[in-house]
C-alpha positions in Angstrom: 94.7 84.9 85.8 95.8 87.3 88.3 93.9 90.1 90.1 94.5 93.8 90.0 93.0 96.6 91.6 94.0 100.3 91.0 93.1 103.9 92.4 90.5 105.3 89.7 90.5 108.4 91.3 94.0 109.0 90.7 93.9 108.0 86.7 93.6 111.3 85.2 96.7 112.8 87.5 98.9 109.7 86.5 98.3 106.3 88.5 99.3 105.9 92.4 99.7 102.2 91.8 98.5 99.1 91.6 98.7 95.5 92.5 99.2 92.0 90.5 99.7 88.9 91.3 100.1 85.4 89.5 96.7 84.2 89.8 95.8 81.1 91.2 96.8 79.3 88.0 100.3 80.1 88.3 100.7 79.6 92.5 99.1 75.9 91.3 101.8 75.5 88.4 104.4 76.0 91.3 103.2 72.9 93.4 104.2 70.9 90.1 100.6 70.9 88.0 101.1 70.8 84.4 97.5 70.9 83.9 95.0 71.8 85.7 92.7 68.8 85.1 95.6 66.7 86.3 94.8 68.0 89.6 91.5 69.0 90.4 87.9 70.7 89.1 88.3 74.3 90.2 85.1 75.2 91.8 83.8 76.6 95.2 84.3 74.4 97.6 81.1 73.1 99.9 83.0 73.7 103.1 86.5 74.6 104.1 87.3 71.4 105.4 87.8 68.8 102.7 86.8 65.5 103.5 89.0 63.7 100.7 92.2 64.5 99.4 90.6 66.7 96.1 87.7 68.3 98.3 90.9 69.3 100.7 92.8 70.6 98.0 90.4 72.8 96.4 89.5 74.1 99.6 92.7 75.0 100.4 93.5 76.5 97.0 90.6 78.3 96.2 89.6 79.5 99.7 93.4 80.3 100.2 93.6 82.6 96.7 90.4 84.1 98.0 91.7 85.3 101.3 94.8 86.2 99.6 92.7 88.6 97.2 90.5 90.1 100.5 93.7 90.1 102.2 95.8 92.4 99.9 92.5 94.6 98.8 91.8 95.4 102.4 95.7 96.3 102.9 95.6 98.6 99.6 92.3 100.0 100.4 94.0 101.1 103.8 97.2 102.3 102.5 94.7 104.6 99.9 92.5 105.9 102.6 89.6 105.0 99.9 87.6 102.3 98.6 89.0 101.8 95.2 87.1 99.9 92.8 88.3 96.3 92.3 88.6 95.2 88.5 88.8 91.0 88.1 90.2 89.6 84.9 91.1 86.3 83.5 89.9 83.0 83.4 88.7 82.2 86.8 87.8 85.6 88.3 84.4 84.9 88.0 84.3 82.3 90.2 85.5 84.9 92.6 83.5 87.3 91.9 80.7 85.1 93.4 82.5 84.6 96.2 83.4 87.8 97.7 81.9 91.5 97.9 85.5 93.0 97.2 85.3 92.5 93.4 83.3 95.4 92.1 84.0 94.8 88.4 84.6 91.8 85.8 86.2 92.9 82.7 87.3 89.6 80.9 89.6 91.4 78.5 91.6 93.8 80.6 94.9 92.9 79.6 94.1 93.4 75.9 92.5 97.0 76.4 95.6 97.8 78.4 97.9 96.4 75.7 95.6 98.2 73.2 96.2 101.2 75.0 99.7 101.4 75.3 100.1 100.5 71.2 97.6 103.5 71.0 99.3 105.7 73.0 102.7 105.3 71.3 101.1 106.1 68.0 100.7 102.3 66.6 104.0 101.1 67.0 106.4 99.5 69.5 109.3 101.3 70.6 112.4 99.6 71.3 114.5 99.9 74.3 
């Protein structure tokens, strides 16, 4: 459920790197939430200031995570000195795509596509380490 970013201009010459995070769900699990439904419905909050516990948590979690993504994208683009495209993946990515302009593409099966590429690159079998 994390979001990642990679400089596609470097893909033909080897990856320069990227970033990943635990995702918002991972952060919520760290707060002790065993099921998302027991805590709150993840929606874009109407205001950054909640007027009850649920809206305050929605604002803090959703907007806080959005600021994390935007801040990391800004820092990585500055370090690369380019506007590397941002590809969002995971179940909550569409929510954030509608809230920010830093996400260039949404690819729901990005992780599975990456695993398929690794599988094919290694001749269709897993190598033991």
